[in-house]
N, C-alpha and C positions, 0 to 999 in steps of 0.2 A: 267491790268491797271498799269500805271507807278507811281501812288501815292495812298496812303491810307489816308482817311480823318476821323479824330476822332471828332465827334460832341458831346459835353458834356454839362451838366447843368452848370458846372463851369470849367474854365481852370486857373490854377495857373502857370503863365509863368516862374516863378523862378527869374525874375529880375524886378518885378513890381507887382502892385495890381492884384487881380483876375479879370477874365473876365467872366461875366455872359453870359450864352448861347454862349459859345465859341467853337472854332474849331482849331485843329492842323492838318496840312497836312505833311505827311512824305513820302519821296521818297521810291518807291519800285523798284524792278528789272527793268532795262531798262530806268530809269530816268537819266537825265544828271548829277544830283548830286549822290554821293554814296548812296547806299541803307541804309536806316535808318536815313538819314539827314532830318532835318526840312526844309520844302519848304515854309510854310506859317503858320501864327497864327493870331488870332484876333476874333472879333465877328462873329458868324456863319452867320449872315445875310450878312456880307461882304465877308467872306472867301468862303462859299459854292458856290456862283455863279461863282467864279473865277476858280472852278475846277469841272465843269460839267462832269459827266461820271466817277468821282472818285469812288473807292471802299469805301463806307461810313460805319463806325462803330458808332452806337449811344450808347453813354456811359452815364449812370446815375451817379450822384455824381460829383467828382472832378478829373480832369486829371492833371497830374503834371510831371515834368522831374525827372530823377533819382537823388538821393541825393548824397551829397559829405561829407564824414566824414574826415575832414582835419587834425585831429591829433588823432592817436590811437596807442596802443602797442599790436598788436594782439598775439604776442608770450606769453603774460601774461594772456591769456584768461582762463586758468585753475585756475586762482587765484580768481575767482568770489566769493565774500563773505568770503574770508579767512583772510583778513587783516583789523583789526579794525581801524576806523578813529576817528576824533574828538580831537586828542591830538597834532595836529601840524604835519608838514611835517617830521621832523627828527624822531619822534616816529613812524610815518607811514612807512617811507622807511626802518627803522630798522626792523620793523615787516615783511615787504615785503621780505627783503633779507633773514631773518631767516626762514620764511615759505618756500621760494623758494628752499632753500638748502635741505629741507626734501622731496621734491617732486620727483617722478620718471619721467624719460623722456617720457614715454608713456602717462602720464597725460597731458603734454604739447601738444603732437600731437592730443590727443582727444579734448583738449580745442580749438586748432586752427580749427579743423574740425567743431566743433559746432559754432565757431565764423563765419565761412564762411556761414553756414546756416542762422545765425542771420542777417548778412549783406544783403544777398539776400532777405530774407523775409521782411526786412525793406526798400527795394527799393534803397539800396545804390549801386552806380555804380563806385565810386572812393573813395580812402582813401589816407591819408598821414600816412604811417605806420612807426613808429620809432622802430628800431630793433637792437638787439645785435647779433642775430643768423641767420637772414634771414629765419626763420622757416616758415613764412607764404607766401613767394614769390610764390612758385610753386602752392599753393592752390589758391591764388589770381588770378594767370594767368589762372588756370583751370576753375575757376568760372566766368571769364570774368570781373573781377573787376580791374579797372585801377588806375592811380594816381601816387604816388611817394613813394619810399622806402628811408628812411633816416637811414643810418648805423651809429649807435651811437658810439662816442669816448669819453672817459674820462680818467683822470689821471693827477697827478701833477708832476710826475718825468719827466723832460723835455726830456731827452734822450729816455726813453722808450716810451713815448706817441708819440714823433715824429717818432720813428720807426714804431709804429702802424699806423700812418697816411700814411707813405710811403708804408707800407705793403698793406694797403687797396688800394692805388693807383695801385700797381702792380697787386693785385688781380682783380681789376676792369678791367684792360686790358685783363687779362686771362679769365674773366667772360663774356666778351661781347658776344662771340660766343655761350655761353651756357645760357645766360639770356632768360627766357622762353617767354617773351612778350615785344614788343615795347610799349605797353600800360602802362607800369610802368617805370618811370625814376628811376635812382639810384644816390644817393649822400651820401658820409660820412657826418656826422653832429656832432658838439660838443654837449655834453649833456647839460651843463650849464656853465656859466662864473665862478662859484665857484667850479666846479668839473673837470675843464679842464684847462691845462696850457695855458696861453695866447698865446704863440707861436704856439701851436697846434690849438687854435681857429682861429688865423689868417691864418694858412696854410690850414685848412679845408674850410674856407669861400673863400679864394683866389682860391682854387682848384675847388670848385663848380662854382665859377664865371667864371673861365677860360673855363670851359666846357659848359657854358650856361645853367646850371640847377639850380634849387632852392634847398636850404637846410633849416635846421630847428634848432631852439634853444629854450629850455625852459627858460623863462625870467620873472623876477619879479613875481614868483609864490607864494612866501610867504615872510613875513617880515624878517625872519631870513636870507634869501638870501641877502637882502639889508644890514642888520646889518653886515654880514661878509665882503662884498665888501667895504662898506663905513667906517666901524669902526674896522675891524679885530677882532671882538669878537662875542659873542652870541653863540648859540648852534651848529652852523655849523662847525667852526674850531675844536671844541672838538670832534664832531662826526667823522669828517674826521680823526683825530688823532687816535681815537679808531678803525676805520675801516681799516686804511692803515698804521698805526704806523708812519705817517708823518703829520706834521701840516704845511700847506702852509702859506705863508705870503700874505695877501690880500692887494690891492693897496691903500686903504683908500681914494677912489675917489667916487664921486657920481655915482650911479649904471649906469645911462644912459650915462654919460660921458665916463665911462669905456667901455660900449658896443659900443659906437660910435668910440672910439679910436681903437677898435679891428676890426671895419668894419661890426658890426652886425646890425646897423641901415641902412638897404639897401633893395631895392625892391626884391632882390633874397634871403632874409633870412626871413623865417616865424618865427615870435615872438609868442610863445605859452604861454598862461595863462594871463600875465599882471594883475594878481589879485591884486598886491600891487602897481600898477602904479598910478601916480598922473596926474592930468589934464595937467599940463605944460609938463610932460614927454610924455603923449599921443599926445599932439600937435606936439612935436618934432618927434615922430614916424611917424605921418601922413606927416609931411614936408619931411621926408626922404623917404617916399614911401614904408615903410616896411609893408608887409601883416601881419595881426593879426588874431590869432586863439584863441577863448575862449573855456574853458572846464568847464562850471559852476557846473555840478553835481559832478565832481571830486573835485573841490575846496570846495564844501559844505561838502563832505565826509572827506577830509583831514584837512581843516582849518576852517570849519564851516563859510565860507564866500563866497560871490559871486564876480565875476569880476565887476568892476565899469562900467556897461553898459552905463549908462546915460553920464558919463564923456567920454567914448569911442565915443559915438555918437556926443557929443558936440565938441570933437576934430576933427570931420570930418572923422572918421575911419568907414569903412564898414566891420565889423569883420566876419570871418568865424567861424564855430563851429566844435568842435571835442569831442569825448566821452572820450578821454584818455583811460586807460586800464580798464578791468573788475576787477582789483584789487582795483579800486577807484570809479568806476561808475557802476550803476546797469544794464546797457545794452549797446549795441553798436548801438542803434537807435539814430541817430543824431537829430531827431525831439524831442527826450526826453530832449536834451539840450535846444532846443527852448522853450519847455514847461516849464522848470525850470525858464527860464528868463521871460516868459509870466506871471507866477505866481507872480513874485516879481516886475516886471516892466510893469504893465497893460497899461501904457500910450504909450508903443511902439507898433505900428501896427503889427498885427499877420502876415501879408504878408511879412513885413520886417524881422521878425524872421524866417519865412520860407526861405527867400532869403539867410539868413546867413547859412542855411543848404543845400543850393543848389548853386546858382550862385556865392556867395561870396567865398564858398569853392573851386569852380572850378578856380576862378581867383587866389586865394591864391596859389594853386598848379600849376598855369601856364597852365591851361587847358581851353582855350577859347571855346573848342568844347563841353563842358559839362555844366550842371547846369541850363540851361535855354532853352526855346523855342525861337530860333531866326534863321533866314535863314542860313543854312549851318552847324548848330550845330548838334551833334549826342548824345543827352543825354539819349535816351530811353524814352518811353512813359508809364506812370503808371496811375492807377486809384484806388480811394477808392470808392467802390459802396455803396452809401447811399443817402437817401433823406435829403438834407441839407437846413436848414433854417438859414439865416444870413450869416456871414462871413465864407467862406469855409476854409480859413487858420486857423482861430480860431477853427473851427470844427475839423480839422485834429489834432491840438495840444491837444484838449480836448478828443480825441478818438484815442489814440495811438494804441490801441489793434485791431482796425479794420484792416482786411487784405488789403494789397496793392498789386494789381494785375498788372502784366506787360501786356501791350497791344502791344507794339512794341519794339524790341531790338534795341540797338544802333549799332549793327553789321549787316552786310549782312548775308544771309544764309550760304554763303561759308566760312565766318569767324566763324561760330558757334554761 
């Protein structure tokens, strides 16, 4: 047969409400579409007759596309539970740096290996991985997890940080032939506007733009970031002085004006966190077309606050979700982020929260082939086997520990 048909009690398409008694049809070997591609989706009463003779798999429970974790730091996976939160970002990151200095390299390798297992078990097929070491790239490729790698740059000494930017450009040219998979894009990325010289921010964003790839920026994560940029005071400048023996002078401009001036409010720059963003700033982000990634459990750990989801929605933004690192989040399950939002914002439909962990994440990373069941996409097909009463998306968020089983890979057999 050239197609496989999955007939399920419920289908969560990833980009809309669930479909009761639904079906998803996927190309098999010999089909005109690449193997693993979605051919059809909808109500079973409509889809099944269109594919008579198909290889039919009857699935109980809910069938859904592979998930997308749009912001994480996989190389920090050995830090799970080692950094206390609740005292604000500066205290948290100081603890992170101190703890990390004491760790052995083999602990990082073990942490990355366990992280890969966790991503696979949670049905995650793509990530936006922010890295300083590229430690997870080979493992991601080996496990068939795609997405984007954002190579982080920071520093306020203009000459040295621009040398770093140029060095990464040269390294990228050398790395092309050795990069383990075309399923992962690569782009250097500024860490934040307060830890990276403005000329380096411009150079990094311009470089990614020229190559047609997306990059990433931690933005409006905490109130002390705004305080530093807008008033040149607060805990951040003194923290940087203690860390680097250099106290940069900040521009004393509105945070989002400064971001716009540097080119950061753009469709090719993922703005991550926005925990401290205001409605009028979020409207501006939407007007500029910048993709947004929220990391609610990390924000709760570090600052004891959630991102302003209702304001994000009011501004017309369809956010993606990310887990951030295991130094600040309890797991790499991006549906855990959706559950944290569901608990605090019960008025938001569960399917919309699921969409943030699937299709919205795929769009944020520039991967129109992932995150939803639509003709031509290749998101993989997964199932939670259960007898479900009521809303299947709400059921999934309330039962995160139930196994998620893969029914169909997004790859052909020849691709592994």
